[in-house]
N, C-alpha and C positions, 0 to 999 in steps of 0.2 A: 813477175816472179811467182812461181806456183806456191799456193798456200801450203804451209807445213802441215803434215798430217797431225790430227789430234792425238795427244798422248793417251795411251791406254789407261784405263782406270787403275789406280794403285791397288796392288794385291796386299791385303792385310790379313792377319789372323783373327781379326775381330768379326766373328760370324756367330752371333748369338743364336740365330735360327738353326744353323747347322749343329751347333753344340747341343741345343735342346733336343734335336732329333736323335743325335748319337746317344745322348744320355737316356732318352726314352727307349731306344732300341736295347741298350745295355740292361736297363731295368726289366724290360719285358723278357729278355733272354734269361736273366737270373730267375725271374718269377716262373718262367716256363720250366726251369730245371727242378724247382722245388717239389712238385708232385711226384716226379720220378724218384727223387731222393727219399720221399716219405713212403712210397709204396711198399718196400721191404719191411719197414717198421710197423705197418698197419696190422701185421699179424700179431703184434703185441696186444692189440685190442684193449688197451688200458688195464693190462693184467695186474699191475701192482696196485692200482687204485681200487680194483675190485677186491683184492685181498684185504686192503684196509677196510673197505665198507663191510665185507662179510665178517671180519674180525670185530668191527664195532657192533654189528647185529648180535654176534655171539656174546660179546661182553654185556650188551644191554639186556640180554636174556638171563643174566646172573651167573654166567660162566667165567672162570678165570681167564683174563685177557691173553695170557701167554700160553694157554693150552690150545688156542686155535691153531689148526694145521690144515694145509691144503696140499693134496697130491700134485706132483709136477712130473711130467714125462722126462725132463732133462735132469732136474736136480733132486728128484726123489720127493722130499717133503719140504714145504715152505711154511713159515710161521710169521706172525706179526712180531717185528723185531725193534720197533722204534721205542724210545723212552716213554714212560707214562704221560709226560706233559704233552707229547704229540698226540697221544690218544685222546686227551681232553679236548684238543682243538679239532680233531677229526670226528669226534662223537656226534656233533650236531649235523654233520653232512649225511649221516646214516638216516636221518629223518626225511631226507629228500629222495625223490626218484633218482635212480642211478644215472639216467641220462642228464638230469639237471646237474648232478655233481660233476659228471664228465665235462659238461659245457663250462661250468664255473672254473674248474681247474685249468682247462685249456685256455680260456680267455685270460685268466689271471697270469698264466705262464707267458702268453703272448704279450701282455702289457708289461710284464717284468722284463722281457727281452728288449722291448722298445726303450723303456726307461733306463735300464742299466747300460745299454749300448750308447744312449745319448750321454750318460755320465762319463763313459770311457772316452768317447770321441770328441766331445765338445772342446776340450783344451787343445787337441791336435788340430781340429778344424780351424780354431781361432789362431793358433800359432803359425800355421802354414797357409792361411788364406784360402782354404779349400771351399768349394761350393757347399753350403751347409745342408740344404734339403737333399740334394743328390747324394752327398757323401753319407748322410745318416740313413737314407733309404737303402743304398747299396749295402751298408754295414749291417742293417737289420736283416736284410734278405740273406746275407752270408751267415750271420749268427743262427738264423733259423735253419740253414742248411747243415750246420755242424752236427756231427753225430750225437754229441752229448745233449744238444737241444732236441733233436728228433726223438731220442730215446726218452728224454724227460717227458715230452708231450705224449708220445704213443704208449708209454707205460703208465702215465698218470702220476708222475712223481712230484715231489714238493721242492725239488732242488732250487728252482729259481726264487722261491720265497726266501730261502737261506741266503742266496746270492744278494738279493736286495738288502737284506738286513746287514750283511757283512760289508758290502760296498758303501752303503749309506754311512755306516759307522767309521770305516777306515779312510774313506776319501773325504768326508766332510766333518763329522763330529770330532774325530781324534785330532786332525791337523788344526782345527780351530779351538782345541781345548774346551769343547762344549761340556756342560755339566752332564749331558747325555752320552758322552763318549764311553763306549764299552757296553752300552745297553743292547745294541744290535747284535754284537758278537755273543753276548751272554744269552740272549733269547735263541739265537741260532744254535748254540751249543746245547741248550736244554731240549731243543727239538730233535737234534740228530747227531750229537756227539762229535762228528767229524770237525765242525767249526771250532772245536776246542783248541786246535792247533794255532788259531789266531790269538788266543789268550797267551799262549807261549810266545808268539810273535810280539805281542804288546810288552811282555816281560823282557824279551831280548832287546827291544828298542827303548827300554827304560821308561815306558809310559805307565808308571806305577799306578796312578789313579785310575786310568782307563782299564788296566788289567784287574784292579780290585773291583771296579764297578761291574765289569764283565763277569767275574767270578761270583760276585754277590747276586747279580741278576740270574745267572744260571742256577745258583743254589736256591734262590727264592722261588723260581718257577718249578724246580724239582720238589721242593718242600710243599708247594701248593698241590702238586699232583699227588704227593704222598698223603696229604691230608684228605684228599678226595678218594684215593684208591690205595690205602696203606698196604694191603697184602700184595697187590700186583706190583707196587713200587719196591717193596722189600725183595720180592722174587726177582725183579729185573736187575736190581743193583747187586744182588748177592749171587745170582746164578746165570740168568739169561745173557747178561752183558758179556760174559766170558765164553759163551758157547757159540763159536764162529760157524759151526755146522748148521745152525738154524737159518742162515741166510743163503745156503747153497754151497756147492762144491768150490773149494778154493782154487782148483786147477782148471776151472772153466775159463775160456779165453776172455770172457767179459770182465773177469777180475784182473784189472791192469795195475796191480800193486807189486811191490817187491816180493811179497809172500806168494802172490799169484804166479810170478815168474818162476820162483823156486819150486812151487808146487807142480808146475807143468814139466819141470826137469825131472822131478823125483817121483811123479805119479806112477802107480797108485799109492805110494808111500808118502807120508807127510815130510816136508823138509825139516832139516835139523834146526831146532829152535835157536840154538846158540848162534849159528851162522846168520840166521835172519835178524836176530837182535843186534849183532855186530854191524850188519849192513844198515839197519835202521839208525843206529847211533852215528855212523859215519855220514849217511845222507842227511839226517836231520841236523846234525851239527854243522855241516858245511852249508846246507841250504839256508838255515836260519841265520848263520853268520853273514852270508851274502845279503839276505833280506834286511838284516839290521843295518848293514852298511848302506844299502839303498835308502832306507828310511832316514839315516843320518845325513845323507846327501840331499834330502828333500824329495826323493822319488818314492812316494807312497805306493804308486801303482805297481812299480817293479817289486817293491817289498811284499805287497799282498799277493802278486802273481807267483813269486818264488815260494811264499809260504803255502799257498794253495797246492802247488806242485809237490812240496814236501809232504803235506798231509795226504795227498793221493798216493804217494810212494810208500809211506810208512804204515798206513792203515792196513790191517790184514785183508780187508775186503774193500776194493775200490771198483765199483762197476763203472762202465764207460759213461753212464749218465751223471756220475759224480764229478767228472773232470771238466768243469766249466773253465778252469784256470788257464787253459791254453788260449782262450779268447783275449783276456787282458795281456797275455804274453805277446800275442800277435800285434796288438795295439802298440805296445812298447817297441817292438822291433820295427814296425812301420814308422813310428814317430822318429826313432833314432836314425833310420835310413834317410828320411826326408831332411833331418837336421844335419846330416853329414856334409862336410864341405867338399862338393864334387869338383872344385876348381884345382884341387891338389891331387897328386897321384894317390897318396895314402887315403885321402878322404873319398875319392872315387872308388877305391877298392873296398873301403869300409862300407860304403853305400851298397855296393853290389853284394857283399857278403850278407849284410843285414836284410836286404830285400830278398835275396835267395832263401834265407832262413824263414822269413815271414811267409813267402809264397809256398815254400815246401811244407811248413807247419800247417798252413791253411788247407793245402791239398790233402794232407794226411787226415786232419780232423774232420774234413768234409766227407772224404771217401769212407773213413771209419775202419774199425777193427772187426766188429761183429755184425753190423747191419747187413752186409753183403756176403757174409760167410757163415756157414753153420759149423764153425769150428768148435771143438772142445766139448762134444757130448761125452764127457769124461767117464772113466779115466783114459786119457790119451797122453802119452809121453811126448815131449818135444825133443826130437832127436836130431833132425837135419838142420843145418844152419839157416836155410831159407825159411823153414817152418818156424824156427826160433825167432827170426826177425819179424815175420808176419804176425805171429801170435803174441808178441810182446812189444808191438809198435809204440803204444802210448808210454809204456814203462821206459823204453829206450829214449823216446823223444823227451820225456820229462827229465831224465838224467842229462841229456844234451842241453836242454834249456837252463837247467840249474847252473851249468858251467858258463854258458854263452850269453844269457840274457843280459843286455847292457844296462848300466845304471846311468840315468840321465841327470846330469848335475843341475842343481836348482837354479844356478845363474843362467844356464842355457834354456831354462824353461820359464823365464820371467813372465809373470802375469797369469800363470796357469790357474792358481787358486781363484783369482778374480774372475776367470772365464767359466768356472764351474757353476752349474745351476745352484741358485740359493735355496 
């Protein structure tokens, strides 16, 4: 009897070598794209950081801080607009060579991207058994590709410092009822006002102690600055804070707030204040209501993402580098898509919807609104529907996410807080 042929080797999906090669190729492809994404932004040449440093030199010479002005071809005149407490922290950097300051800010921003991305992704990776190093590396590369990050780095902005303070506070200190809960949000608010929306969020979620600590921290930092620079502090809080024209034209496309949208419709005239305030009340009320519901369900990440988007919409000036909050929103969408039960028809449809929204949001925030367009050397009215969509992409996307961002129930996210870094 002839011998039976040997059975062919079993085909399995267990191919660690192949997976490693594929992952390496994916990482190299992402890394190769990054330089091309940053090239348009390099024209910024750390523009904002240079304004800060020149303002600090001007201040150190005995001049009033808020008298510093720098001509700009697009926006006319630009000033130092941060609160006095920020000036106290920036002042020592003026003693260094500009190149050293640029290097320090860039490195610190890069580290902040790595740390905060790990904070956001660690629970998702643990929950779904994703490859840890590969997932974090891909995520960091994608976050570096997002327009808000590119603009933060190439302008020399301080936004990621604020993000570190806010995330550390709201993801760790507040849920654990730490005695430090509220300190991070308070310091961020004293540095750049915008994070004050998170104090409102703490109030909406009835975290009374954390809200009080945040308010007290912001007040203490502000009073410290007032003790050091009383005249400049008085001038900022009584006059400069209310002068929105000091930070540039509100109808410039880079201003992705509700006021910016209205300004682009009515340019060169200012939008009607009452209409803007009505829109602010509706958006803030609805967005914070959803954020509070998310927090009560144990989903702090969705709560803070919604709150950040509310702050971006209601602020009179929201430059593209301010809108970090699309990134946690994408993490929430991805996690919810992975958690959807694909074995049922409704679960499969939900997974497709959430995945499409996550991918679409990622594509929009990577491509950007202003990095690849020289829109809005104002005054330029927004008349055509296509131009309206392009010039208000982030405003419209923020409104969409306020409505559609899912709340992940605590019971379905068991062990999340245990998996967060201590």
